[in-house]
N, C-alpha and C positions, 0 to 999 in steps of 0.2 A: 346433824342431831346425834346426841349421845346414844350409846348402846342401851338395850332394854335391860331392866332389872326385874326379876320375878319375885312376886309376893304371894303368899298363900293366905287367903282371907277366910276365916271361919264364919259360918252363918247359922241361923236357927234351923232351917228346914231344907236348905240346898246342899248341905255339906260344905266342904272346902272349895273355894273358887280360886283358880289360878289367874293371877292378875299380873300384867306386864306393863311397867311404867317406862315410857319412852320420853326421856328428858331428865333434867336434873331435879332430884327430889327436894333439894333445899330451895328450889324456886317455886314450890307449891305455896300458894298464897301471894306470890308476886307475879305469876304468869297465869293466863287463863288455862283451864283444864278441860280437855276434850275426852269424854268417856265413850268408848266404842263397844258395841255388842254386835257380834257377827251373825250371819244367816246359817241355815242348815247346809251341810256339806262344806263347811269352812271352819276356820278359827281366826284368831287375831292376825295371822299371816296374810289373810285375804285383804286387809286394809293397807298393808305396807306399800304395795306398788302405787296406790293412789296417794298416800301420805308423802311418798318419796318422789312423786312426779314433779318435774320442774315448775309446773303451774301452781303447786302447793308450797313452794319454797318459802314465800313471804309469810304464810300462815304457820308452817311447821317450825320455822326458826323462832317463833314468838309464843308458842304454846307448849303445854305438856300433854301428852297422850297417855291415857290410862285404858289399857285394853283388857277386857274381861273375856276369858274363855268359858263357854258353857261347859258344865261337867262332862267329861269323857270325850270332848271334841278336839282335843289337842293332837298334834302329830304323834303317831306311834304309841298311842295310849293303850294300856291294857283294858280288857273288858271290865265294865263296871260290875261290882259284885252283885249277886242275886239279892242280897239283903238291902241294897241301895234302892230307895224309891225315887225315881227321877222326878224333879220338881215340875210343877205347872208353870206356864208363862207368867201367871200372876205372882207366884212365889218368887220366881227369879227377878221380876221387876221390883217387887217390894223389898227384896233383900239386897239389891244393889247398894242400898244406903250403908250396909256394913263395909263396903269397899271405901266409901267416902270417909266414914268414921275412923277406920283403921289407919288410913293414910293422911288423916287430918285435913281433909278437903272440905271447904265450906259449901261450895256449889260447883256445878259442872255445866257444860253444854254437851248434849248427847249427839252421837253419830251412830245410827244403827241401820242395818240392812235386813230386809225380809223378816224372818222370825225375830231377829235381833231388834228390828224397828218396833215390832209389837211389844217386846219386853221393855224397851226404853219408853214407849208410850205409857205403859203401866207405871213405870217408875215416876215419870213426870206427873201423872195424875195423882199418885199417892204422896209424892214428896215435892210439891211445887216450890217450896222455899229452898230446896237444894239444887234446883235446876233452872238455869237461865233461859234455856231454849233447847229444842231438839231438831236435828236434821235427819229425816227419815227417808231411806231409799226403798221404794215400792212397799209401803206399809199396808197392812190389812187391819180392819176393825171388826169385821163380821165373822161369824162362825164359818167353818168350812162348808162350801156348797156341795151338792150331791156329787158332781163330777169330780171335784177336788177330793172329796171324801174317799171315793172308790180308788182314785189314782194313788192317794197316799196310803190307803189300806193295802193295796196291791204291792206298792213299793216296800211297805213295812214288812209284809210277809216275805218278800224276796230278800230284804236286808237281813232278816233274822237267820237266814241260812248262808249268809256271806254275799259277796259281790256277784252280780250277774248283769247281763246287758239291759234288762228291763229297768232295774233300779238306776243304773248308770244313765240311761236315756232320760228317765224322769228328772234326775237332778240336773242334767244338762238343760232340759226344758225349763226347769225352775229358775236356773241362773241366767240363761241367755235368752230365753223366749223361744216359742215354738217356731216362728218364721225364721229367726236367725239360725236355729239349729238345722232346719231343713235346707237353708241356703248355703250351709257350710261346704257342701260338696262342690259348689261352683266357685268357692273362694279359698285358695290354698292357705293364705295367712290365717283366715278365720278358722278353717278346719284344724290347723295346727294348734291354735289357742284352745279350741274345744277339746281336742285330743289330749292336750297337755293337762287340762283340768280333769278329764276322765282318768288319766294315768295317776294324777295326784290323789284322787279319791281312793283308788284301789291300793296305792302304795302306802298312804299315810293315815287315812281316816278309818277308825274301827267301825265296821258296818253295824254291829250290834248296838254300840253306843249311839251312832247316828240314828238308828231306828228309834231309840228312846226319845231323841230330840224331835224327830219327825212326828211321833205319836203325841208328844206334848203340844206341838204346833197344831196338829189335827184336832185336838180336843180343846182348843182355845175357846174362851168365853167371849161373848159379844161386848164390844166397847162403845157401841154407837151412842148410848145414852150418856156415858161419862164424857165422851168427846165434846158434847155440847157445852160442858162446863170447864173446858180446858182453860187454864189460867196463864200459860206461858206461850211464847211464840213457837210456831211449828213451821219448818220448811219441809215440803214434801217433794221428792224428786222421783221421776219415773220415765222410762223410755217408752215410746209409742209401741215398740215390739216386745215389751216385757210381758212375762207370763201372767202377772197380776195387775195389768194396767187398769182394768175396770174396777176391781176392788180398791185400788189406790185412789181412783177418782171418787169412789164412794166415801172413802176415808176423808178426803179433802172436803167433801160437801157437808160433813158432819161436824167439822171444827168451826167455831165462830169465825166469821169472815175477817174480823179485825186481828185474829191470831194466826191465820193460815196463809202461807204462800205456796203456790204450786209451780214447780218447774218441770214441764213435760217436754222431753227432747225427742224430736222426730227421727225415725229411721234407725233407732238403736234399741237393744234389749238390755244389755248390761252397761249401765251408764258410767260406772266407775272405771270399767276397763276400756270402753270405746271412746268416751268423750270426757276424760278427767278434767281437761281445761275448762269445759263449760260448767261442770259441777263445782270446781274450785272457785270460779268467778262468782257463781251464785252463793256458795258457802261463805265467801268473804263478805259479800253484801249482807248476808244473814247475820254473821257475827257482828258486823258493825251495827246493824239494827238492834242487836241484843246488848249493845253498849261495850263491845270489845274491839280490840285492834284498831282503835281510832287513828293511830299513827301510820297504819299500813296502807300504802297507796294502791289503788286499783291499777290494773295494767294500763300504761299510757298516761297515768296521772303523776304529776310531780309531787314529791314528798311534801314540799312546802305548801302545796295546794291542799293537802289533806289536813294540815294544821289550821290553815286559814279558814277552811270550810267548817271547822268546829266552833268558830265564833268565840275563841278563848279571850278572856280579859284578865288583867292582873298578872300574877306570877306565871312565868313560862313553865310548862310541863315538860318533863323528859319524855322520850319516846316510850320508855318502859312504863311510866305512869299512865300515859295515854292509852297504852295497850291493855291495861288492867280493866276488868269488868267494872262498870259504873253501877254499883249496888243500888244507888238511889233510884235508878230506872226500874230495877227489879221490884223495889218496894212499892213503887207507884202501880206497877202491874198487879201486884198482889192485892192492892186495896180496891181494885176495880170490881 
């Protein structure tokens, strides 16, 4: 896949967003576009190991990724000025449409994790005609519970003074899950991965800027009522050891059954890191269900079989044409 190109997109209330396009810009409109939004304690780099994993090769060679960095969360960023008002998750979700408009993208499929999944959910609810579907990694729909509230408040206080072990431990818990973090001492490889993440936070992420994102996530509004009216397809992915597994299951229960798919993977906390091949398989099925990548075979499936299963009649379609989103399916979804 080609190198990333950086774009700065102006918005009404979020300031400038740094956006990184992975793929050929002149193919926008010809290939499906995946819009990614990252979690707290991360930026677009967090998606790259998953996107570049061998199990994602058939998908990544056929799509364009548009990665959005939340303000102030990039590597080695300066502290946001005191005059800057950090946006709410609602504002961020609403104004993702500026990214699509500036890059001349008609519609996208979303891929979001944690707080980023919440932001993409808000985008999908407000702009259903610009979104074919969303794949959400451990999303939340409710407001912060009392335990989460105090944990986040404590971490925010610590982050405002710079990095310290308490904030570091909380973010490890948030990313990997409590049981996974506790078990790391008995697993050298796992401990190395967690330590590598902790080192990355301290070396690359600005703690004051991260605190602003944490506080925005902490002050999120409830989406439960809106989810009942979700118009697009939603794939929800969570590990059984994830920190927000129960709130993710609540999220799933609030989306209309005809629109929601839940992939719960046993024995893992961070699904993208620990079982990328399982997420990739589910994501490909989801994209096909949204009318994309019809020519892309599932593992073990012959390419010819993928065409015959489409039931095509008349003119033969090229693989590129078959991979493009079938907008007719989207229109019928909107009419429901």
